[in-house]
C-alpha positions as CSV (number, residue, x, y, z in Angstrom):
1,M,294.2,107.7,183.7
2,I,297.9,108.5,183.4
3,E,298.3,105.5,181.2
4,L,295.6,106.8,178.8
5,L,297.2,110.2,178.6
6,F,300.6,108.6,177.9
7,L,299.2,106.5,175.1
8,I,297.4,109.5,173.5
9,G,300.6,111.6,173.7
10,F,302.7,108.8,172.4
11,A,300.4,108.3,169.4
12,V,300.4,112.1,168.6
13,V,304.2,112.2,168.7
14,L,304.5,109.2,166.4
15,F,301.9,110.6,164.0
16,M,303.8,114.0,163.9
17,T,307.1,112.2,163.1
18,G,305.6,110.4,160.1
19,V,305.4,106.9,161.4
20,S,303.0,104.6,159.5
21,I,299.7,103.5,160.9
22,M,300.9,100.0,161.4
23,G,304.0,101.2,163.2
24,M,301.8,103.4,165.4
25,V,299.6,100.4,166.3
26,L,302.6,98.3,167.2
27,A,304.2,101.1,169.2
28,M,300.9,101.7,171.0
29,L,300.6,98.0,171.9
30,A,304.2,98.0,173.2
31,G,303.6,101.2,175.2
32,F,300.4,99.7,176.6
33,A,302.2,96.5,177.6
34,V,305.0,98.5,179.4
35,M,302.5,100.8,181.2
36,M,300.4,97.8,182.3
37,L,303.5,96.0,183.6
38,A,304.6,99.2,185.5
39,G,301.1,99.5,187.0
40,M,301.1,95.9,188.2
41,I,304.5,96.4,189.8
42,G,303.4,99.6,191.4
43,T,300.3,97.9,192.8
44,L,302.4,95.0,194.1
45,L,304.7,97.4,195.9
46,K,301.7,99.1,197.5
47,L,300.3,95.8,198.7
48,L,303.6,94.7,200.3
49,P,303.8,95.5,204.1
50,C,306.4,98.1,204.9
51,F,308.6,97.2,207.9
């Protein structure tokens, strides 16, 4: 859910600063990839046993 809110906010900020639609799409894809990677790392750290 946080990832979705981040992407919506990211798109709104890009739109307000006058970035083209193609630039917005590329930035959204890059943002999604970064958030997906961060989510996978977070899940991996949760699954590791803590000693």
